[in-house]
C-alpha positions in Angstrom: -9.0 -7.9 -53.5 -7.4 -5.1 -51.4 -6.4 -6.0 -47.9 -8.1 -4.2 -45.0 -5.8 -2.3 -42.7 -5.9 -3.6 -39.2 -7.0 -1.1 -36.6 -4.2 0.1 -34.4 -4.5 -1.2 -30.9 -4.9 1.3 -28.2 -2.5 1.2 -25.2 -0.2 -1.7 -24.9 -1.9 -4.9 -25.8 -0.8 -7.9 -23.8 0.7 -5.8 -21.1 -0.7 -5.7 -17.6 -1.5 -2.4 -16.0 1.0 -1.4 -13.3 -0.8 -0.4 -10.0 0.8 2.2 -7.8 0.8 0.6 -4.3 1.7 1.7 -0.8 3.2 -1.2 1.2 2.2 -0.7 4.9 4.4 -2.0 7.8 2.4 -5.2 8.5 3.4 -6.5 5.0 7.1 -6.2 5.8 6.5 -7.8 9.2 5.0 -10.8 7.5 8.3 -11.6 5.7 9.8 -12.7 9.0 10.5 -16.5 9.4 8.3 -16.8 12.5 5.2 -15.6 10.7 2.5 -18.1 9.6 3.3 -19.7 6.2 -0.2 -19.1 4.9 0.5 -15.3 5.1 4.2 -15.3 4.6 4.0 -17.1 1.2 1.5 -14.6 -0.5 3.5 -11.7 1.0 6.7 -13.0 -0.6 5.0 -13.7 -3.9 3.5 -10.2 -3.9 6.9 -8.6 -3.2 8.4 -10.8 -6.0 5.7 -9.4 -8.4 6.6 -5.9 -7.3 10.2 -6.6 -8.1 9.2 -7.9 -11.5 7.4 -4.5 -12.2 3.8 -5.7 -11.9 3.2 -3.1 -9.2 5.0 0.2 -8.5 5.7 0.1 -4.7 6.0 3.0 -2.3 6.6 3.2 1.4 7.0 6.1 3.8 9.1 7.3 6.6 6.3 6.2 8.9 6.9 2.5 7.8 10.7 2.9 8.5 10.0 4.5 11.9 7.6 1.6 12.8 10.1 -1.0 11.7 12.8 0.7 13.9 10.7 -0.1 16.9 11.0 -3.9 16.3 13.9 -6.0 17.8 17.1 -5.3 16.0 17.4 -8.6 14.1 13.8 -8.4 12.9 14.2 -4.7 11.9 17.3 -5.6 10.0 15.5 -8.4 8.1 12.6 -6.2 7.2 14.9 -3.3 6.1 16.8 -5.9 3.9 13.6 -6.7 2.2 12.8 -3.1 1.7 16.3 -2.4 0.3 16.0 -5.3 -2.1 12.8 -3.9 -3.5 13.8 -0.2 -3.5 10.3 1.2 -3.2 9.7 4.9 -3.7 10.1 6.7 -0.3 7.3 9.1 0.7 7.4 11.6 3.6 4.7 12.6 6.0 3.8 16.0 4.9 1.6 18.7 6.6 -1.1 17.8 4.1 -1.0 14.1 4.8 -0.8 14.8 8.6 -4.0 16.9 8.4 -5.8 14.2 6.5 -4.7 11.6 9.0 -6.1 13.8 11.8 -9.4 14.0 9.9 -9.6 10.1 10.0 -8.8 10.2 13.7 -11.3 12.9 14.5 -14.0 11.0 12.6 -13.3 7.8 14.6 -12.2 5.8 11.6 -9.0 4.9 13.4 -8.5 4.9 17.2 -6.2 7.6 18.5 -3.6 5.1 19.7 -3.2 3.9 16.1 -2.3 7.2 14.6 0.3 5.7 12.3 -2.4 3.5 10.6 -4.2 6.8 9.7 -0.9 8.2 8.5 -0.3 5.3 6.1 -3.7 5.8 4.4 -3.3 9.6 4.3 0.2 9.5 2.8 -1.0 7.1 0.1 -4.0 9.3 -0.6 -2.1 12.5 -0.9 0.5 10.9 -3.1 -2.2 9.7 -5.5 -1.5 6.0 -5.0 -4.2 3.5 -5.9 -3.9 0.7 -3.3 -2.7 0.4 0.3 -1.4 -3.1 0.8 -1.8 -4.3 4.4 -2.4 -7.4 6.5 -4.0 -5.1 9.2 -7.6 -6.3 8.9 -8.8 -4.5 12.1 -7.8 -0.9 11.1 -7.1 -1.0 7.4 -7.8 -3.9 5.1 -11.6 -4.3 5.5 -14.5 -3.0 3.5 -16.1 -0.9 6.3 -12.9 1.0 6.9 -12.2 1.5 3.2 -15.6 3.1 2.7 -15.0 5.4 5.7 -11.6 6.5 4.5 -12.8 7.2 1.0 -15.8 9.2 2.3 -13.4 11.5 4.2 -11.0 11.6 1.2 -13.9 12.6 -1.1 -15.0 15.3 1.3 -11.4 16.6 1.5 -11.3 16.7 -2.4 -9.3 13.5 -3.1 -10.4 11.4 -6.0 -10.4 8.6 -7.2 -11.2 6.2 -4.4 -8.3 4.4 -2.7 -8.4 0.6 -2.5 -7.1 -1.2 0.6 -6.2 -4.9 0.1 -4.1 -7.7 1.4 -1.1 -8.9 -0.6 -3.1 -11.9 -1.6 -5.8 -9.8 -3.1 -3.4 -7.6 -5.1 -1.4 -10.4 -6.7 -1.7 -10.8 -10.5 
């Protein structure tokens, strides 16, 4: 009896899909020793998974600028973590600045938190899939995600951007 040919598998069977993520400043801050263990542990595990290639990490010059405002020893520790991971570095462009201003104008983010709007705008313009943040007030919550994505859709950016904590992104 003739053998049936097996159908070729589509894609890469057994391989996890690699998400393109933007790691916001609060995640790097959570690597510091004085942070709560319940948040520090999932942060470090998420960063380990990025280093293993389970996510493709990016940051921006806005992250580096915010870290530079921290006390020198803390900034050095966070920059050491960034250098260890070697994420893709994105810049604040005119296009991302305009999108951030749309978030601010619509009241999604308070004017004093302009950098939070910039993080989401940079990730959106770069076509990333997920912003990873511990900032529940301004970023990592469902209501804000819906508002950001409504503005993104009106500005012509698709698909929708997810905003999650490191714990939610881990595989």
